[in-house]
C-alpha positions in Angstrom: -11.9 -44.8 18.2 -15.2 -45.0 16.7 -16.4 -41.8 14.9 -19.5 -41.8 16.7 -17.7 -41.1 20.1 -15.2 -38.5 18.7 -16.4 -35.3 20.4 -14.8 -32.0 19.9 -14.9 -28.8 22.2 -17.2 -26.4 20.9 -17.1 -23.6 23.8 -17.8 -24.0 27.4 -20.6 -26.3 28.4 -21.1 -27.0 24.5 -20.0 -30.1 22.9 -21.0 -31.8 19.7 -20.0 -34.3 17.1 -17.6 -33.4 14.3 -19.1 -31.9 11.2 -22.2 -30.7 13.4 -22.6 -27.1 12.7 -23.4 -25.1 16.1 -25.5 -21.9 15.7 -25.1 -18.8 17.9 -28.0 -17.5 20.1 -30.4 -15.6 18.2 -29.5 -12.4 19.8 -25.9 -12.8 18.5 -26.6 -13.9 15.1 -26.2 -10.6 13.2 -22.8 -10.0 15.0 -21.5 -13.3 14.4 -22.5 -13.1 10.8 -20.7 -9.6 10.4 -17.3 -11.0 12.0 -17.3 -14.0 9.9 -17.5 -11.6 6.7 -14.6 -9.4 8.2 -12.5 -12.6 8.8 -13.5 -14.2 5.4 -14.1 -17.4 7.5 -17.3 -19.4 8.4 -17.2 -21.1 11.7 -18.3 -24.7 11.9 -19.1 -23.9 15.7 -20.4 -20.5 15.6 -20.9 -20.5 19.4 -17.1 -20.1 19.7 -17.1 -16.8 18.0 -20.2 -15.9 20.1 -18.3 -16.6 23.2 -15.3 -14.6 21.9 -17.8 -11.6 21.3 -19.1 -11.7 24.9 -17.6 -9.3 27.7 -17.6 -10.4 31.3 -20.0 -7.7 32.2 -22.8 -9.8 30.6 -23.5 -11.7 33.8 -26.6 -13.3 32.2 -24.4 -15.1 29.7 -23.0 -18.6 30.3 -19.6 -17.6 29.1 -17.3 -14.9 28.1 -14.1 -14.3 26.0 -11.7 -14.5 29.0 -10.7 -18.2 28.5 -10.5 -17.7 24.7 -8.4 -14.7 25.1 -5.9 -16.7 27.2 -5.5 -19.1 24.2 -5.4 -16.3 21.7 -2.6 -14.5 23.3 -0.6 -17.7 23.2 -1.7 -18.7 19.7 -1.1 -15.2 18.1 2.3 -15.1 19.8 3.6 -18.4 18.1 2.1 -17.6 14.9 3.9 -14.2 14.8 7.0 -15.7 16.3 7.1 -18.5 13.4 6.6 -15.6 11.0 9.3 -13.3 12.1 11.6 -16.3 12.5 11.1 -17.3 8.5 10.8 -13.8 7.2 14.2 -12.4 8.9 16.8 -15.1 9.1 19.4 -12.5 9.7 18.0 -11.2 13.0 19.3 -12.2 16.3 17.1 -13.6 19.1 16.8 -10.1 20.8 15.7 -8.5 17.5 13.1 -11.2 16.8 11.8 -10.4 20.4 11.6 -6.9 19.8 9.6 -7.5 16.4 7.3 -10.2 17.9 6.5 -7.8 20.9 5.5 -5.0 18.5 3.2 -7.0 16.7 1.3 -8.5 19.7 1.4 -5.5 21.9 -1.8 -4.1 23.4 -1.4 -0.9 21.1 -1.1 -2.9 17.9 -4.1 -5.5 18.3 -6.3 -2.6 19.8 -5.6 -0.8 16.5 -6.5 -3.9 14.5 -9.8 -3.9 16.4 -10.4 -0.3 15.5 -9.3 -0.6 11.8 -11.8 -3.6 11.4 -14.7 -2.2 13.6 -15.0 -5.1 15.9 -16.0 -3.5 19.1 -19.7 -2.6 18.2 -20.3 -6.6 17.7 -19.2 -7.2 21.2 -22.0 -8.2 23.7 -21.3 -6.0 26.7 -23.0 -4.0 29.6 -20.3 -1.3 30.5 -21.1 2.2 29.5 -17.8 3.8 30.5 -15.8 1.2 28.3 -17.7 2.6 25.2 -16.5 6.3 26.2 -12.8 5.1 26.4 -12.9 3.3 23.1 -14.7 6.0 21.4 -11.9 8.2 22.5 -9.2 6.0 21.3 -11.0 5.2 18.0 -11.1 9.1 17.3 -7.4 9.3 18.1 -6.3 6.4 16.1 -8.4 7.6 13.1 -6.5 10.9 13.1 -3.1 9.2 13.0 -1.3 10.0 9.7 1.3 7.0 10.0 1.8 3.8 11.5 2.3 4.1 15.4 4.5 1.4 17.0 4.9 2.3 20.6 1.6 4.2 21.4 -0.1 7.3 20.4 -1.8 10.2 22.0 -4.4 8.2 23.7 -3.6 4.8 25.6 -5.3 1.6 24.0 -8.1 0.2 26.2 -7.2 -3.2 26.8 -10.6 -4.8 25.9 -10.0 -4.0 22.2 -6.8 -6.3 22.3 -8.7 -8.8 24.2 -11.3 -9.0 21.5 -8.8 -9.6 18.6 -6.9 -12.4 21.0 -10.4 -14.0 21.7 -11.5 -14.0 18.2 -7.9 -15.6 17.2 -8.6 -18.2 19.8 -12.2 -19.0 18.5 -10.8 -19.6 15.0 -7.8 -21.7 16.3 -10.3 -23.9 18.2 -12.6 -24.2 15.2 -9.8 -25.2 13.0 -9.0 -28.0 15.5 -5.8 -26.1 16.9 -4.1 -25.9 13.3 -1.7 -23.0 13.7 -0.9 -22.9 9.9 -4.8 -22.5 9.2 -5.1 -19.8 12.0 -2.4 -17.9 10.4 -3.8 -18.1 6.9 -7.2 -17.1 8.0 -6.2 -14.5 10.5 -3.1 -12.7 9.1 -5.2 -10.3 6.8 -6.7 -8.9 10.1 -3.2 -8.2 11.4 -2.0 -6.4 8.4 -0.2 -4.2 8.1 2.5 -6.5 10.0 5.0 -4.3 11.8 8.4 -4.7 10.1 11.9 -4.7 11.2 12.1 -1.3 9.1 9.3 0.1 10.9 10.9 -0.5 14.3 13.9 1.4 13.1 11.7 4.4 11.9 9.9 4.4 15.3 12.7 3.4 18.1 11.0 3.2 21.5 11.8 6.6 22.8 12.1 5.6 26.3 14.7 2.8 25.6 16.5 5.0 23.1 16.9 7.8 25.7 18.3 5.4 28.3 20.8 3.6 25.8 21.9 6.9 24.5 22.7 8.3 27.8 24.3 5.1 29.2 26.4 5.1 26.2 27.7 8.7 27.2 27.9 7.9 30.9 25.0 9.8 32.0 22.3 9.0 34.4 18.7 9.3 33.6 16.0 9.9 36.0 12.2 10.2 35.0 10.0 11.8 37.6 6.1 12.0 38.0 3.4 14.4 39.4 -0.1 15.1 38.6 -1.5 18.5 37.6 -5.5 18.2 37.8 -6.5 15.5 35.7 -3.1 15.4 33.8 0.0 13.3 34.5 3.3 15.0 34.0 6.7 13.2 33.5 9.9 15.0 33.6 13.2 13.7 32.3 16.3 14.5 34.5 19.7 13.8 32.9 22.8 13.8 35.6 20.4 15.5 37.9 19.5 18.4 35.4 16.1 19.0 34.0 15.9 18.3 30.3 12.1 18.0 29.2 8.6 17.3 30.4 5.7 15.9 28.9 1.9 15.4 29.8 -0.9 13.3 29.2 -4.0 12.0 30.8 -2.1 8.5 31.0 1.0 8.2 32.8 2.7 6.0 30.2 1.8 8.4 27.2 3.2 11.4 29.4 6.3 9.3 29.8 6.6 8.6 26.0 6.0 12.3 25.3 8.8 13.5 27.7 11.3 10.9 26.3 10.7 12.2 22.8 11.2 15.8 23.6 14.5 14.8 25.7 15.8 13.0 22.6 15.2 16.1 20.5 17.1 18.3 23.1 20.2 16.1 23.0 22.1 17.2 20.0 25.2 15.4 21.2 24.4 12.2 19.5 22.1 10.3 16.9 21.4 6.7 17.5 21.9 4.7 14.3 21.6 0.7 14.6 23.2 0.7 17.9 26.0 3.1 17.0 26.1 6.7 18.1 27.5 9.4 15.8 29.2 12.0 17.9 28.6 15.6 17.3 31.3 18.3 17.4 31.6 22.1 16.9 33.0 22.5 13.3 35.3 25.2 12.2 32.5 27.3 11.2 30.8 27.2 14.6 28.0 24.6 13.5 27.6 21.1 15.2 28.1 18.4 12.8 28.8 14.6 12.9 32.4 14.0 13.4 34.1 12.3 10.7 31.0 12.5 8.5 32.5 11.8 5.2 34.1 8.9 6.3 31.0 7.5 8.1 28.7 8.2 5.1 31.4 6.2 3.0 31.3 3.4 5.5 27.4 3.3 5.5 27.2 3.0 1.8 29.8 0.5 1.8 28.3 -1.9 4.2 25.0 -1.5 2.5 26.4 -2.0 -0.8 25.3 1.2 -2.1 27.5 3.3 -4.7 29.8 5.6 -3.1 28.9 9.1 -2.4 29.0 11.6 -5.1 30.0 15.4 -3.9 29.6 18.3 -6.0 30.1 22.1 -5.4 26.8 23.8 -6.2 28.2 27.4 -6.4 31.2 29.4 -7.4 32.3 31.9 -4.8 34.6 33.4 -7.0 32.1 34.8 -9.7 29.2 35.8 -7.5 28.4 37.6 -4.0 28.5 34.4 -2.1 31.6 34.2 0.3 31.6 30.3 0.9 31.2 27.0 -0.8 27.8 24.9 -0.6 28.2 21.2 -1.4 25.7 18.6 -2.4 26.0 14.6 -2.0 24.0 12.1 -3.9 23.7 8.5 -2.6 22.2 5.9 -4.8 20.3 3.2 -2.4 18.8 0.0 -3.8 15.6 1.6 -4.1 16.1 5.3 -5.2 18.7 8.1 -5.5 19.0 10.5 -2.4 20.2 14.0 -2.6 21.1 16.5 0.1 22.5 20.0 0.0 24.8 21.2 2.8 25.3 24.3 4.6 27.7 27.3 3.4 31.1 26.7 4.5 34.6 28.7 3.9 36.3 25.5 2.4 35.3 22.8 0.1 36.2 20.0 2.6 34.2 21.6 5.3 31.4 22.3 2.7 31.2 18.6 1.8 31.4 17.4 5.5 28.3 19.7 6.1 26.4 17.5 3.4 27.7 14.2 4.5 26.3 15.0 8.2 23.0 16.3 7.0 22.7 13.1 4.7 23.2 10.9 7.6 20.7 12.4 9.8 18.2 12.3 6.9 18.9 8.7 6.3 18.3 8.0 9.9 15.2 10.0 10.2 14.0 8.3 7.1 14.5 4.7 8.3 17.3 3.6 6.0 19.7 3.1 9.1 
């Protein structure tokens, strides 16, 4: 086809010939230029980015970001799918799905919008949205670690919509080249949630149900309201275990599940396995067969064997029991853990091994 008849899509109700630069409306020039700087990419068709930054509340606008959001949702999902598929050849489809979901969730993308300050550049006409975004922005800036499954304030969907619509604008502007989209947009999505991050912050509700199912217990989560707050309560086999509250129902459910997990000392979930706790000879709860289990962990991960050492000498001091330490050398560092005092050496070593396994799980090594 002759080049003079080769038209490209340049936003709703806007078409132009290739290589033409289409400029935004005068009232959006500053916003478009600012977001281009954030992306490190200059649009050929700047009307696309203008459309991506226009909320449906602006009735005087010819178009808004809803159609682009539809494309952006799919484009980001496919780009992340390609990335995790190539980055994690050892993961099965279920694990890849969990990793992709964490990286394209509303919570994740809303935090991307906050981190890069995208919301102020959106053309909008809804005052109550501004209040919700301000509340979420404040909560996110107070987070001291990566949040995978939601924090104290639920993410407003508009923030994720903005990120998806901007991604679509880039995708269309590069003529639907997914690789170019990823090169341009990946920096905005950083830090990418890794498989290790998922293990550090396993989904509390899912973990609670899996743990109880493994133990043959039934979980029921009930809800009610107390004024402006939603309250969720966890019942296991009909017995109340814990409750959590928040303005949003989903956050209350997360809080309740987290508290319930802390009140279930019978087991710790590690990579789909469950370490059973038993009462030791000295009356304290420990992981059953802890020394053997720690040895197996080190063997499977190709770490060096655990090294135990008695740190005291009861025969020459006022102490009545033995305290053992255990040292484990991972591929990254050397970990050291002191156990509790026990009347026998083998029990002291078992205490150290049990605490080491718990620490490995809590620190995301397992």
